[in-house]
C-alpha positions as CSV (number, residue, x, y, z in Angstrom):
1,M,-0.3,0.0,0.3
2,T,1.4,3.5,-1.0
3,T,0.1,7.4,0.7
4,V,-1.4,8.5,-2.3
5,G,-2.0,12.0,-1.0
6,S,-1.6,13.4,2.8
7,F,-3.3,16.8,4.5
8,Q,-2.7,18.7,7.3
9,I,-5.0,21.7,9.1
10,D,-2.8,24.2,10.6
11,F,-4.0,26.6,13.1
12,L,-3.7,30.5,13.5
13,Q,-3.3,32.0,16.9
14,Y,-1.9,35.5,17.8
15,L,-3.7,36.2,21.1
16,D,-4.2,33.9,23.1
17,R,-7.7,33.9,25.8
18,E,-5.8,35.8,28.4
19,G,-4.8,38.8,25.6
20,Q,-0.9,37.6,25.7
21,A,1.2,37.5,22.5
22,V,1.7,33.7,21.7
23,Q,3.7,34.5,18.3
24,P,5.0,37.8,17.0
25,L,2.3,39.7,15.4
26,P,1.5,40.5,11.8
27,A,2.9,43.8,10.4
28,F,-0.6,45.2,10.6
29,A,-0.8,44.8,14.4
30,Q,2.6,46.3,14.9
31,D,0.3,50.1,14.6
32,V,-1.6,50.4,18.1
33,Q,-4.1,52.4,16.1
34,T,-5.0,49.9,13.5
35,L,-5.5,47.7,16.9
36,I,-7.8,50.0,18.7
37,A,-9.7,51.1,15.1
38,L,-10.3,47.1,15.7
39,Y,-11.3,47.3,19.2
40,R,-13.6,50.1,18.6
41,A,-15.4,48.7,15.5
42,M,-16.1,45.3,17.8
43,V,-17.9,47.5,20.6
44,L,-19.9,49.6,18.6
45,T,-21.4,46.4,16.9
46,R,-21.9,44.9,20.4
47,A,-23.5,48.4,21.7
48,F,-26.1,48.3,18.5
49,D,-26.4,44.8,18.4
50,A,-27.6,45.1,22.3
51,K,-29.9,48.2,21.3
52,A,-31.3,45.7,18.7
53,V,-32.4,43.2,20.9
54,A,-33.1,45.5,23.5
55,L,-36.2,46.5,20.4
56,Q,-37.0,43.8,19.8
57,R,-38.2,42.9,23.0
58,T,-40.4,46.1,22.9
59,G,-41.7,45.5,19.7
60,K,-39.9,47.4,18.2
61,L,-38.0,44.9,15.9
62,G,-38.4,41.7,14.5
63,T,-36.9,38.4,15.2
64,F,-33.2,39.7,15.4
65,A,-30.0,37.1,15.7
66,S,-27.3,38.6,17.4
67,S,-23.3,38.5,16.9
68,L,-22.7,38.9,20.8
69,G,-19.4,37.0,20.7
70,Q,-18.6,37.0,17.7
71,E,-17.7,40.7,16.3
72,A,-13.7,39.7,15.8
73,I,-14.9,37.6,12.6
74,G,-16.7,40.3,11.2
75,V,-14.6,42.5,12.2
76,G,-11.7,40.8,11.0
77,L,-12.7,40.0,7.7
78,A,-14.1,43.1,6.9
79,S,-11.2,44.9,7.5
80,A,-9.5,42.8,5.1
81,M,-11.5,43.5,2.2
82,R,-11.4,46.3,-0.7
83,P,-14.8,48.3,-1.6
84,E,-15.0,46.6,-5.3
85,D,-14.8,43.4,-3.3
86,V,-18.2,41.3,-2.6
87,L,-19.8,40.2,0.7
88,F,-22.1,37.3,0.6
89,P,-23.6,37.4,4.1
90,S,-25.2,35.4,6.6
91,Y,-27.8,36.7,8.5
92,R,-25.4,37.5,11.9
93,D,-22.8,39.2,9.8
94,H,-23.7,42.6,10.6
95,A,-20.3,43.4,12.2
96,A,-18.7,43.3,8.8
97,Q,-21.5,45.1,7.0
98,L,-21.6,48.1,9.3
99,L,-17.2,47.7,8.9
100,R,-17.8,48.2,4.8
101,G,-20.7,50.9,4.9
102,V,-24.1,49.6,5.8
103,T,-25.7,52.3,8.1
104,M,-27.1,51.0,11.8
105,A,-29.8,52.5,10.0
106,E,-30.5,50.3,6.6
107,S,-30.2,47.9,9.4
108,L,-32.3,48.2,11.5
109,L,-34.8,48.8,8.6
110,Y,-34.3,45.2,7.8
111,W,-35.0,43.5,10.7
112,G,-38.0,45.7,11.0
113,G,-38.7,44.1,8.0
114,D,-38.7,46.8,5.8
115,E,-36.8,45.5,2.6
116,R,-35.7,48.8,2.1
117,G,-32.9,48.5,4.7
118,S,-30.8,45.8,2.0
119,Q,-30.5,48.9,-0.7
120,F,-27.2,50.0,1.2
121,S,-26.4,53.5,0.3
122,A,-22.5,52.7,0.5
123,L,-21.8,49.1,-1.2
124,P,-24.4,48.7,-2.8
125,Q,-23.0,45.4,-4.9
126,D,-22.9,43.8,-1.5
127,F,-25.8,41.5,-1.3
128,P,-28.5,41.5,1.1
129,N,-28.4,38.8,4.4
130,S,-29.1,35.3,3.7
131,V,-31.9,33.9,5.6
132,P,-32.0,30.2,3.4
133,I,-28.9,28.3,5.3
134,G,-26.0,27.8,2.7
135,T,-27.5,29.3,-0.5
136,Q,-25.2,32.3,-0.6
137,V,-21.7,30.1,-0.9
138,C,-23.1,29.5,-4.2
139,H,-24.3,32.6,-4.8
140,A,-20.8,34.2,-3.7
141,A,-19.1,30.8,-6.3
142,G,-20.9,32.1,-9.3
143,A,-20.0,35.5,-8.6
144,A,-16.6,34.6,-8.2
145,Y,-16.4,33.3,-11.6
146,A,-18.2,35.8,-13.3
147,F,-14.6,38.0,-12.2
148,Q,-12.7,35.7,-13.3
149,L,-14.6,35.7,-16.6
150,R,-14.1,39.6,-16.6
151,G,-11.1,39.5,-16.1
152,E,-12.0,42.1,-12.6
153,A,-9.5,41.9,-9.7
154,R,-12.0,41.8,-6.9
155,V,-13.0,38.9,-4.1
156,A,-16.1,37.2,-3.3
157,V,-16.3,36.6,0.3
158,T,-19.2,34.7,2.0
159,I,-20.1,34.0,5.3
160,L,-21.9,30.9,7.1
161,G,-22.7,29.5,10.0
162,D,-21.1,25.9,11.0
163,G,-24.6,24.4,10.4
164,G,-23.9,25.6,6.9
165,T,-21.4,23.0,6.2
166,S,-23.7,20.0,6.6
167,R,-25.8,22.0,3.2
168,G,-25.0,20.7,-0.2
169,D,-25.3,24.4,-1.1
170,F,-22.1,24.5,0.6
171,Y,-20.0,21.6,-0.5
172,E,-22.0,22.7,-4.4
173,G,-20.4,26.0,-4.9
174,M,-17.4,26.0,-2.7
175,N,-16.5,22.6,-4.9
176,F,-16.9,24.3,-8.1
177,A,-14.9,27.3,-7.2
178,G,-11.7,24.7,-6.4
179,V,-12.7,23.6,-10.4
180,W,-12.8,27.0,-11.5
181,N,-10.3,28.8,-9.1
182,A,-12.1,31.3,-8.5
183,P,-11.3,34.0,-6.5
184,L,-13.7,33.5,-3.6
185,V,-12.9,33.1,0.2
186,I,-15.3,31.1,2.4
187,V,-15.4,32.1,6.4
188,I,-17.1,29.8,8.1
189,N,-18.6,30.8,11.7
190,N,-17.9,28.2,14.3
191,N,-19.7,29.5,17.2
192,Q,-20.1,25.8,17.8
193,W,-24.4,25.6,17.5
194,A,-26.6,25.4,15.0
195,I,-29.9,26.6,16.8
196,S,-29.8,23.8,19.3
197,V,-27.5,21.3,17.3
198,P,-24.4,21.5,19.0
199,R,-21.3,20.9,16.2
200,S,-20.8,17.7,17.3
201,R,-24.1,16.6,16.0
202,Q,-23.6,17.9,12.7
203,T,-20.1,16.4,11.6
204,A,-17.7,14.0,12.5
205,A,-14.7,15.5,11.0
206,K,-12.2,16.8,13.9
207,T,-12.5,20.5,12.0
208,L,-14.5,22.2,9.4
209,A,-11.6,23.4,8.0
210,Q,-10.7,20.1,6.6
211,K,-13.5,20.5,4.2
212,A,-12.0,22.0,1.9
213,I,-9.9,19.1,1.6
214,A,-12.8,17.2,-0.6
215,A,-12.5,20.3,-3.0
216,G,-8.8,21.2,-3.4
217,I,-8.2,23.8,-1.9
218,P,-6.6,25.4,0.8
219,G,-8.0,25.0,4.9
220,L,-6.9,27.3,7.3
221,Q,-8.5,27.3,11.0
222,V,-8.0,29.9,13.4
223,D,-9.3,31.8,16.3
224,G,-12.1,33.1,16.0
225,N,-11.8,35.0,19.4
226,D,-8.6,36.5,18.1
227,V,-9.6,39.9,15.7
228,I,-5.7,39.7,14.9
229,A,-5.0,36.2,13.7
230,M,-9.0,37.5,11.8
231,R,-7.5,40.3,9.9
232,Q,-4.3,38.7,8.9
233,A,-6.0,34.9,8.1
234,A,-8.6,37.2,5.1
235,Q,-6.2,38.9,4.3
236,D,-3.8,36.5,3.1
237,A,-6.5,34.5,1.6
238,I,-8.3,37.5,0.2
239,D,-4.6,38.5,-1.8
240,R,-3.9,35.0,-2.9
241,A,-8.0,34.7,-4.7
242,R,-7.1,38.3,-6.4
243,T,-3.9,37.3,-7.7
244,G,-4.9,34.5,-9.5
245,G,-4.5,31.9,-6.5
246,G,-8.2,30.8,-5.8
247,P,-10.6,29.9,-3.3
248,T,-9.8,29.4,0.5
249,L,-11.6,27.8,3.3
250,I,-11.3,28.9,6.9
251,E,-12.8,28.0,9.9
252,A,-13.4,30.4,12.8
253,V,-13.8,28.6,15.5
254,T,-15.7,31.1,18.4
255,Y,-19.2,30.5,20.7
256,R,-22.0,31.8,20.2
257,L,-22.5,34.1,24.1
258,G,-26.0,34.5,23.5
259,D,-29.7,33.1,21.8
260,H,-29.7,31.6,18.4
261,T,-31.9,34.7,17.8
262,T,-34.4,36.3,19.9
263,A,-36.7,33.8,19.4
264,D,-35.0,30.9,20.7
265,D,-34.1,30.7,24.6
266,A,-30.7,28.8,24.8
267,T,-30.8,28.0,28.4
268,R,-33.0,25.3,27.4
269,Y,-29.9,22.6,25.9
270,R,-26.9,24.9,26.9
271,D,-24.7,24.1,30.2
272,S,-24.5,27.6,31.7
273,D,-20.9,26.8,33.3
274,I,-19.6,26.9,29.7
275,V,-21.4,29.8,28.4
276,K,-19.5,31.3,31.2
277,Q,-16.2,29.6,30.4
278,A,-16.9,31.0,27.1
279,W,-17.2,34.8,27.9
280,Q,-13.7,34.6,29.3
281,A,-12.6,33.9,25.6
282,E,-14.6,36.3,23.6
283,P,-12.7,38.8,21.5
284,I,-14.1,42.4,23.2
285,L,-12.4,41.5,26.3
286,R,-9.1,39.8,24.4
287,L,-8.4,42.7,22.5
288,R,-8.8,45.3,25.8
289,T,-6.5,43.3,28.1
290,Y,-3.3,43.4,25.6
291,L,-4.2,46.9,24.5
292,M,-4.1,47.8,28.4
293,R,-1.0,45.6,28.8
294,Q,1.1,48.2,25.6
295,D,-0.2,51.2,27.8
296,A,-2.5,51.9,24.7
297,W,-5.9,51.8,26.8
298,N,-7.1,52.9,29.5
299,K,-10.0,53.5,31.5
300,A,-11.4,56.9,30.5
301,Q,-11.0,55.8,27.0
302,E,-13.0,53.4,27.3
303,E,-16.2,55.2,29.4
304,Q,-15.4,57.6,26.3
305,L,-16.2,54.9,23.5
306,G,-19.2,53.6,25.7
307,R,-20.8,57.0,25.4
308,A,-19.5,57.1,21.6
309,C,-21.0,54.4,20.4
310,Y,-24.3,54.4,22.6
311,A,-24.9,58.2,21.4
312,Q,-23.9,57.0,17.8
313,V,-27.0,54.2,18.4
314,E,-29.2,56.1,19.6
315,E,-29.1,58.4,16.8
316,A,-29.7,55.5,14.0
317,V,-32.2,54.4,16.7
318,A,-33.8,58.1,16.0
319,A,-33.9,57.7,12.0
320,Y,-35.0,54.3,11.9
321,Q,-38.2,55.2,13.3
322,A,-38.5,58.0,11.3
323,V,-38.9,56.0,8.5
324,E,-42.1,56.5,7.1
325,H,-44.1,52.5,6.7
326,P,-43.7,51.4,3.2
327,D,-47.2,50.6,1.4
328,P,-48.7,47.6,2.3
329,S,-48.7,46.7,-1.7
330,A,-44.8,46.9,-2.3
331,M,-44.6,43.5,0.1
332,F,-46.5,42.4,-3.7
333,D,-44.3,43.8,-5.8
334,H,-41.4,42.8,-7.8
335,L,-43.0,38.6,-7.5
336,Y,-44.7,38.1,-10.7
337,A,-45.1,39.9,-13.9
338,T,-49.0,39.2,-13.0
339,L,-49.8,38.7,-9.4
340,P,-51.9,35.2,-9.4
341,N,-55.4,35.4,-7.9
342,A,-54.8,34.2,-4.6
343,L,-52.1,37.3,-3.8
344,A,-54.3,39.5,-5.5
345,W,-56.8,38.8,-3.3
346,Q,-54.3,39.2,-0.3
347,R,-52.9,42.7,-1.5
348,A,-56.6,43.9,-1.9
349,M,-57.0,42.8,1.7
350,A,-53.9,44.5,3.0
351,L,-54.9,47.8,1.4
352,A,-57.9,47.9,2.5
353,F,-56.5,47.0,6.4
354,A,-54.4,50.0,5.8
355,S,-56.9,52.4,4.9
356,S,-59.4,51.6,7.6
357,G,-57.6,53.6,9.8
358,V,-56.7,50.9,12.3
359,D,-53.0,51.6,14.1
360,H,-50.7,48.5,12.8
361,G,-47.8,49.8,13.3
């Protein structure tokens, strides 16, 4: 018997859970102002996230998917992208979206059930949130192939959860990207839970990154709570894709500190002691600890940042609440050239209800 192939999956980490450097930091992280900018982006994301949950709890927002504890993935990834690249997010990726210019008011509009929130003012080529699980991988693979055919130095970047790697869409999109050598970066947010299904029930694979092996592309596992490692891994993969090196799969290992969505109660299926332990490894605390040890951050700066984030979020909430509700008929637009009778009836009923003067806000 002879060996016809051998493979390994590397793990990338720069800051451990105590905020200590475990290896020399990459060049970008030598600039403390860059690290502070990443820290600020994560803190703002968490402030927005907490407010969105509060709005949902008071009936001012629809079901919301929190990114609590997973901020380093989106911030690290988006900070490595260029404006001309295209993001294909899941429904939990507002950290990346906010850094790429999606306004908080636009995000709130979306979560409030108004599709105008997906009409991004900054980078309209970025795709809206994908609620169907894993389908965005196919969309991203197709866009990456289009960039390649056009000779454009652009990269498609997509994020999905660990549960999405059990979907055929994930394998199919990744497989074709490998065949085409397309400029695609796939990031798995391995937050250990697909709603109430633990990662151990999703796959027997030791890592999710090794799924790249079957597609013939590089796979890497990253500490998803280390924004420095996330930024460096994303930068390497995006640069390689942009210069003809083909796709990469990145597994970012983190933990979902909150519920799956505001419609979930994770206390029914998770061990509270494990959640408490996960809080000790979360990304904001980790980077703040490192910055304070470098005398680059202090309590006064932290308090000032907290006030600034609060004000920015409140301003966005006011802008969101000031937007007039769309005409109810908008939900029926752009579906069919001619509405089927059943939907035409629903449209008529919606308009009649809206004109009745009943408060349905």
